[in-house]
C-alpha positions in Angstrom: 118.0 30.2 118.9 117.1 27.2 116.8 118.9 24.0 117.8 120.9 22.5 114.9 119.9 18.8 114.7 122.2 17.1 112.2 122.8 13.4 112.7 125.8 12.9 110.5 125.7 9.1 110.8 122.4 8.8 108.9 122.9 11.4 106.1 122.9 9.8 102.7 124.7 11.1 99.6 122.2 13.0 97.4 122.4 13.5 93.7 123.6 16.8 92.3 121.0 19.2 91.0 120.8 23.0 90.7 118.8 24.6 93.5 117.9 28.3 93.2 118.4 30.5 96.3 115.3 32.4 95.1 113.3 29.2 95.4 114.6 28.3 98.8 114.6 31.8 100.3 112.3 34.5 99.1 113.9 37.9 98.9 111.9 39.1 101.9 113.2 36.1 103.9 116.8 36.9 103.3 117.4 39.1 106.3 120.2 38.1 108.6 119.4 35.7 111.5 121.0 35.0 114.8 124.2 33.0 114.3 124.4 29.6 116.0 126.5 29.3 119.2 128.3 26.1 120.2 128.0 24.5 123.6 131.0 24.3 126.0 131.3 20.6 125.3 131.5 20.8 121.6 134.6 19.8 119.7 136.1 22.2 117.2 137.2 21.3 113.6 139.4 23.7 111.8 139.0 24.1 108.1 141.8 22.7 105.9 142.2 25.7 103.5 144.4 23.6 101.2 141.6 21.1 100.7 138.6 23.4 100.7 137.2 25.8 98.1 134.2 27.4 96.6 133.5 26.9 92.9 131.4 29.3 90.9 129.8 29.6 87.4 128.5 32.8 85.8 126.4 32.7 82.6 125.7 35.2 79.8 123.9 34.8 76.5 127.1 34.0 74.6 128.7 31.6 77.1 129.8 31.2 80.7 132.8 31.4 82.9 133.8 29.1 85.8 136.2 29.7 88.7 137.1 29.2 92.3 137.4 31.1 95.6 139.7 29.8 98.4 138.9 29.9 102.1 141.1 31.9 104.5 139.9 30.1 107.6 137.0 28.4 109.3 135.8 26.5 112.3 133.0 24.0 112.7 131.8 22.9 116.2 130.4 19.4 116.7 128.7 18.0 119.7 127.0 14.5 120.1 127.3 13.9 116.4 125.5 17.2 115.6 126.9 20.4 114.1 126.2 23.1 116.6 127.9 26.1 114.9 130.3 27.2 112.3 131.8 30.1 110.4 134.0 30.4 107.3 136.1 33.3 106.0 136.4 33.5 102.2 139.6 35.0 100.7 138.0 37.2 98.0 141.5 38.2 96.7 141.8 34.6 95.5 138.8 34.7 93.2 139.8 33.6 89.7 138.6 32.0 86.5 139.4 28.4 85.5 138.1 28.4 81.9 140.5 30.9 80.5 144.3 31.2 80.1 146.9 33.9 79.5 145.8 37.5 79.0 142.1 36.7 78.8 142.3 35.1 82.3 144.3 38.0 83.7 141.8 40.5 82.4 138.7 38.7 83.7 140.3 38.0 87.1 141.3 41.6 87.5 137.8 42.8 86.6 136.3 40.4 89.1 138.7 41.5 91.8 138.1 45.2 91.0 141.8 46.0 90.5 141.1 47.7 87.2 141.1 51.5 87.6 137.6 52.9 87.2 136.0 49.4 87.5 136.6 48.8 91.2 133.0 48.4 92.1 131.8 46.3 89.1 132.2 43.1 91.0 133.9 42.3 94.3 136.3 45.3 94.9 138.8 43.1 96.9 141.0 46.0 97.9 138.1 47.4 100.0 136.5 44.1 100.8 139.2 41.4 100.9 137.1 38.8 102.6 133.6 37.5 102.7 132.1 35.5 105.6 129.5 32.8 106.2 128.1 32.1 109.7 125.9 29.1 110.3 122.4 29.9 111.7 120.8 26.4 111.7 120.3 23.3 109.6 116.8 22.3 108.4 115.2 19.7 106.2 113.4 20.4 102.9 112.1 17.8 100.5 114.0 15.1 102.2 117.3 17.0 102.0 119.4 18.7 104.7 119.6 22.5 104.1 122.5 24.5 105.6 121.3 28.0 106.6 123.6 30.9 107.3 124.4 34.5 107.1 126.6 35.4 104.0 128.4 38.7 104.1 129.8 40.1 100.9 130.8 43.8 100.5 129.5 44.5 104.0 126.0 43.3 103.1 124.6 40.3 105.0 121.9 38.1 103.8 120.6 34.7 105.1 120.9 32.0 102.5 120.5 28.2 102.4 121.9 25.3 100.4 121.6 21.5 100.3 124.6 19.6 101.5 125.9 16.2 102.4 128.0 16.0 105.6 130.3 13.0 106.2 132.9 11.9 108.7 136.2 10.1 108.1 137.9 9.6 111.5 138.7 13.0 112.7 137.9 14.6 109.4 134.6 16.4 108.7 133.5 17.1 105.2 130.7 19.3 103.9 129.9 19.1 100.2 127.0 21.1 98.8 124.9 20.5 95.7 125.2 23.3 93.1 122.9 26.1 94.1 122.3 29.7 92.9 122.9 33.0 94.6 121.5 36.3 93.2 124.6 38.4 93.2 122.7 41.7 93.1 121.6 41.0 96.7 125.2 42.0 97.6 125.5 44.9 95.1 127.4 42.9 92.6 125.5 44.6 89.8 127.7 44.6 86.7 125.8 43.6 83.6 122.6 42.9 85.4 119.3 43.4 83.5 117.5 43.8 86.8 119.6 46.9 87.6 120.5 48.4 84.2 118.4 49.1 81.1 119.2 48.6 77.4 121.8 45.9 77.8 120.5 43.9 74.9 122.4 40.6 74.8 125.3 42.0 76.7 123.9 41.1 80.1 125.2 38.7 82.7 122.8 36.5 84.7 122.1 37.7 88.2 122.4 34.1 89.4 125.8 32.6 90.1 126.0 28.9 90.5 127.9 28.0 93.6 129.3 24.7 94.9 130.8 24.4 98.4 133.5 21.9 99.4 134.8 22.0 102.9 137.2 19.7 104.7 137.9 20.3 108.4 140.1 18.5 110.9 139.5 18.0 114.6 141.5 20.2 116.8 
């Protein structure tokens, strides 16, 4: 297993920019990898679910939607100022839009969750798949940036992804803040409105790429 070398004390804050998952991981390289395992001497940090969230953006020709997903739980293991392992559980029942209000918001949120009869499988089908999971595999460097690598499981499909992030410490608090990065939703069979899956959509398609930003706060146990 690759050792995760991540000296938090020397990580600088990097400017935000969109990074495509397709650029950082070719489709053929997205197979799940061995999850990292912490040493016995590592200290655990539990995710503060009230302070952590995932933000997302989905685009289509006539506009875009933004929203959030909350975390259900998570643990990060730290030893000798290095992250050794970590896993996070996403509460997919919490997915919702932030750019709409009232009935429009309710309709979109229900469609995303799959709680509309006959449209359960269009997006995330949370009644069948109420959670998603991310397991850390290692941390690497690319273009002078630290890249967090891990296995992301959505709808029982697991793919290895990576994203650039800044890690910082404030006393017994550990924070992980990613740059915005793109995930191809069709890799996890989230296919609604995809031109790469369906023909003759015209301008009614939705981009395969979802822009994701990760914000994690964890406190030492």
